[in-house]
C-alpha positions, 0 to 999 in steps of 0.5 A, a space after each residue: 755451494 755454501 757461502 759464509 756470510 756476515 750480517 751487518 746491522 739488525 735494524 728494520 731491514 737487518 733483522 729480516 736479512 739476518 733471519 733469511 741468512 739463518 734459514 737459507 740452506 745455501 748460506 752459513 751465518 758466521 758473524 753479526 755486527 751490532 752497534 748498540 751495546 744492548 745487542 752486543 753479545 746476544 745470539 743472532 737468533 734472539 736478535 731476529 725473533 727466532 727461538 733456536 740459538 745459532 751460537 753466533 753472537 753480535 759484536 761491534 768489533 769490525 776487525 774481528 768480523 774482517 778476520 773471519 774471511 767471509 765470502 759476503 757481508 749483507 750490509 743493511 746499516 743506515 749508511 745514508 745518514 753517516 756516509 763517511 763512516 759507512 764508506 770506511 766499513 764497506 771499503 774495509 770488507 772489500 779490501 779484505 776480499 769480502 763481497 758486499 750486498 747492501 740495501 743502503 747507500 742507495 746512490 749505488 743502485 746505478 753505480 755509473 751515476 754515483 758521485 766520485 766521492 763514493 764510487 772511486 774509493 769503493 772501486 779501488 777497494 774492489 780492485 785491491 781485494 778482488 771483490 764485488 759490491 751490489 746495492 739494491 732493494 725494493 725502491 730504489 731497486 726492484 720497482 725501478 729496474 726489474 719491474 719496468 724491464 718486465 713490462 717493457 719486454 712485452 712491448 713492441 714500442 714505448 713512448 713513456 714509462 711511469 714507475 710509482 711507489 704509492 704507500 701508506 707509511 702510517 704503520 711503519 715504525 721509523 719516524 727517526 729516519 723516514 719520518 724526518 727525511 720526508 718531513 712528516 709532522 713539519 709545517 709548511 713554514 719550516 725548513 724543507 726536509 733533507 729529501 727535498 733539498 735541491 739535488 737530493 731526489 736526483 741523487 737517489 732516483 736520477 741514476 735509475 731514470 738514466 739507466 732506463 733511458 740508456 737501455 731504451 736508447 733515449 738521450 734525455 735532455 734533462 732530469 727534473 725534480 718535483 715535490 708537493 706536500 699535503 697538510 692535514 686539517 685534523 689530528 692523525 695518530 699512527 705508528 709512525 707518529 702523531 701529526 697535528 692539524 697544519 702539519 705534513 701528513 703526505 708527500 708526493 715527489 718525482 724525478 722526471 727524465 725530459 725529452 723534447 720538453 715532455 717527461 718520458 721516464 718518471 719515477 714517482 712516490 706518493 707516501 701518506 700517513 694513513 689512508 685518510 691523508 691526501 684523499 685526492 692523490 693516487 691510491 693502490 688498487 683493490 684497497 691495498 695499503 701499498 703498490 709498486 706500479 709501472 705503466 708503459 704507454 705504447 704498443 700494446 701498453 702495459 701496467 703491472 701492479 706489484 704488492 708485498 705482504 699477503 694475508 695479515 702481513 702489513 704492507 710495510 712489514 712486507 716491504 722491509 722483508 722484501 728489501 732484505 730478500 732482494 740483497 740476500 737472494 743476490 749473495 751467490 750471484 755477487 760472489 760469482 760476479 766480476 770484481 767491482 761495483 755491479 748493478 742488476 744488469 750485470 747479474 743473472 736474473 735467477 737469484 732465487 736458488 734455495 728458497 723452497 723449503 
């Protein structure tokens, strides 16, 4: 079966999901949304670095895209920074009967834990249109759901689960969102970035922690946030930005599920700008630039280290390609799923049909 698909946005993730849709034998690209006037009217192939035109040109006309009656929209627009606007766009598709797979609105990786302001209108739109929405990615997403469940399937018992992203973001060209959100380039005296305001970490990673606890039958006493920063003593120059001495060049943060006073489920990030930053913090194994790791303490105890990018492909390029693939590969499963907001647990695991070429 071929599914008619719209790509919504062509940014860091969207350009890769657009290419994936064009190349996928079971998907037919029928529309592309672009908000930038410089992209409107350009062929989809040009927007994702392909040479052969598709005949599908980008538009900023939401109604024209809704009228296509597509099976699914791949929504990769940066929704977290413009929640009400993104919510309006997504609910319009859902009410029209178009399913949504998304890498943004990450609060919905575990929709049961999302706030009502977000969950309620989306559920109502799904009910009205008989449609389905799924949010996932690499982190939050793969590292906190599929990866720990793979490790736990090998265990007779488990006493703790640690999920980590340890990544050098220096080569990631996203100072406007990632850099600002993480506070890279700030001084310790400045106001904290949005990521470290009270409750923000919990809103993003608390849902995955709670989901894992529920699946393990663990009743957590509380969720705790923690974070720390590393300030560089020397200039760091990288693709992300230039960091002056005395400014933040690495962050370490986590959401911890607490039971009897001890952290039993932890989702932690260690993110630095170049390998020179935060030399005393954990690094990926084998000299790699990044790792998504799960460590299960128990019997027998399991550690899985997952790397994206091989050969000459940079780990950050690998990360955005993998994020795009995580949702594009789910299109068929989401189109076949029950209406409503769904999570990984609601979908079949074999979301890989049509990849071999």
